[in-house]
N, C-alpha and C positions, 0 to 999 in steps of 0.2 A: 204322455205318461200321467197317470192319476197320482194325486198327492200321496197316496198310501202305498206306492210301488215298493217292491222288496229292495233290500240293501240301503235303506234310508239311514243317514247319519244323525246321531243324537249326541248332545253334550249333557253329562251329569256333573254336578258339583259335589265334591266330597262333603260328607255330613259331619265332619269333626267338630264344627262350631255350631251345629244346629241346636236350638233350644227355643222355647216359647218365652221370648223376652218382653213381649207387649201383646196387646189385644186389639186387633184391627179387623177381625171378622168374628161371627158368632161361634165359630168352632174353637177359638183360642181361649185358653185360661192359663195364666201364669202359675196357677196352683196345680196344673196337670202337666208335668214335664215329661218329655220323651226319655225312654230308657236308652242310654248310649249303646249298650251291647245289642239290644234289639234293633235299634236304629241302623247300626252298621250292617247287621245281618240282612235286614230288609232291603237296604240300599244295594248290597252286593248281589242279593238274589234278583233284584230288578235288573241290574246290569246283565246278569247271565241270561235272564229270560228274554231281554231285548235281543241279545245276540242269537239265542236259540230261535227266535222268530225271524231272523235274517237281517236284523239291524246292525249297524256299525256304531259302536259306543266309544266315545271319547270322554275322559274325565279330567277335571281341573280342580285345583284347590279352592276352598272357600275362604272367607275372610272373617276373623273373629269379631269385627265391628258390625257385621251384617248377618245375623243368625238365620235369616230367611233366604240366604243366598243358595240354599239347597234346592230352591224352586226356580231354576234359570229360565224356564219358559216365559216368565213374566218380564224378562229383561230386554228382549228384542224380538223382532220379526225378521226371519232370515230366509232368503230364497234367491236362487240364481247367482250365487256368489256375492250377494250384497245384503246389507242389513239396515234396518231402521231401529234406532235405539229407543226404548220405551221412555216415557216420561211419567214417573210414578206420582200418584195423587197423594201419597202419604210420605211424610219425612222419615218414617221408620224404615223405608226401603229405598229411598231415592239414590243412595250411593251404589246400590247393586247395578244400576244401569250403566254407569261409566266403567265399572270393573268388568262387566260383561262385554261392553264395546271394546275395551282394551284387549281382551282375550281374542275376540273375533278378528280385530285388526291385525294382531300379531300372527294369526294363523291364515291370513290371506284374504279375508273378506273385506269388501269395500263399504264404508259407512255412507248411507244416504243422508244428506243434510236435512235437518228438520227446522231450519231457521225461519221458515215461512209459517210455522204453526201460530195460530192466534194466542194471545195471552190467556192463560187459564185453561188451555187445552191439555188434556192428559190422555195417554195411551199406554196400556199395559198389554204385554204379549199374550196373556191368557185370554184376552178378549178378541183374538184374531184367529180365524180358522179358514182353511182353504176348502172350497166345495165346488167341484167342476172348474169352470174358468172364472169363478168369482171368489171374493173374500167375504166371509161373514164377520161383521164387526159388532161386538157387544158394547153396550154403553149403559150408563145410568147408575152404576155403583162406583166403579173405579175409573173407567174410561169415560171421556166426554165425547159426544157426537161431533163436536167441533174438530176433533182430530181425524175424522174419517176422510175429509177431503185430502189431507196430506198423505194419508195411508193409500188412498186410491192413486194419487199422483206418483207416489214412490214406486209402486209395483205395476202400474198401468192396468189395474183391474177394478171392475165395479165392486164397490163395497155395499153389501146388503146390511142395513142397520137392524140390530136386534136389541130392544130395550129390556134390560134386566130389572125386575121389580121385587125380587126376593133376596135379601141380603145374605142368606145362607148360600146362595149360588151367585157369588159376587163377580165371578168371571164367566165368560161364555162357555169355556171348555168344561164347565161343571154341568151344563145342561144341553150341550150338543157335542156329538162325536161323529164326524163324517166317516162312513165306511167305504164308500166308493163314490162314483159320480151320480148315483141315483138314490142311495140309501144312507141313513144316519140314525143313530140313537138320539132321541130328543126327549126333553122334559119341559113341555110347553107351559106348565104352571109357573115357571121361572120368568116368563116374558109377559109383556103387555099384549092386549088383544090385537093390535095392528101387527105386531111382530109375529104372533101366532099365524095370522093369515098369510103374511109374507112368506114364512118358511113352509107353510102348508102348500102354497103354490109352487115353491121351489123344489122341495124334496119329494121325489116321486113315491118312494117307499119308506116312510118313517117307522122306526120302532119306538113307539111312544111308551115312556116309563112314567110311573107315578112319582110324586115327591118322595114317598117313602123309599122307593127303589133307587131314586137318584141320590138319596142320602147315604147309600152304600158306596158312593163314588164310582159306580159302575160306568157312568158316562165319561168320567175323567180318565180315559184310557188311551192307549197308543195302538194304532192299527198299522201293521206292516204286511202288505199284500193281503193274504187271506187269514192272517193270524192277528188276534187281538190280545194284547197284554193288559190285564184288568186286575184290579185289586180285590174285587169281590164281584160275584155275579148272581143276582136273584135267579131262581130256577126258571121262571117264565121267560126271562130275558135270554138266558142261556139256550133254551130250547129253540127260540126263534133264530138266534144267531147261527146255531148249528144247522138248522133247516136251510139257512141261506148259504151254507157251505163254509162258514168261518170256524177256525180252530181257536179255542180259548186257552190262554196260559194265565193261570191265576197266580198273582204275585202280591201277597198282602203287604200293605204299607200303613198299618194302623198307627205306628208311632208318628208318622208324618201327617196323618189326618188330624192329629192333635193340634196342628198349626193350620188346619184348613186346606192342606194341599194333598193331591193324589198323584197318580202315576204320570199323567200328562204334565202336571205342574213341575215334576221333577226332571223332565226330559225336554230340553230345548231342541226342537226339530231344526236341523241345520240346512234344510231345504224344503220349506213348508209347501211350496207349490210344485215340487218335483221337477224343477227346471234344470238341475245340473246333477252330476255324479262326482262332485269335487272330492278329491282325496286329501287327507291331512298328512 
């Protein structure tokens, strides 16, 4: 089963406590706060679009102490009924990881110990993507490459390292969106030269987007079967995706982008590698 197979389960965190309370990426400004009504509408529309695409959506409360909790993808890597809890590099988000782990444990997932991680190793879920039988592992901004060995051990998969060099694309899911086992949307300008070559050799049919196109958050999307839930889609990108047989569901999340997070950030994939069909 490819990672984007239909009926994939996702977790969304309620946006009640969402706000821009700090500035830890170039998108964030505490002077530009999300509108609560628009935020709620965008979040509800996203949930409906995910279900329309064939996904299964689960929601859980957020916590007033952690305003970025609405981006649960960053809290864990989940697959095959097990999960690896993220270790955040910033204190502004570190409490989200344990709250996310508590929810997963209560609902039947088994936590993979990370006690053998070296000191100073950080891993954030937005830096981990499944592609074919491998994991793509971003590092250089939030995640450290020292965490990749533990990630590979946890899931028994080779980790292909991708060094991020543009702070605007601080997680890998902002510059890579796997479509199937051969194709992906990619923004190579976000990586170093060695990583560009590595992914060029790995991805048979890349849809290369410019920095300007990637800044629409079109790469930070969710793929379910042949449907892509996307916040915005440049015309050229849309034409190619449709030529490949994909259907696009546009679900704007402009209020969340004020905090530097898009659709994939908002949706924790509860089976990243497509290994189970676990029911909650």
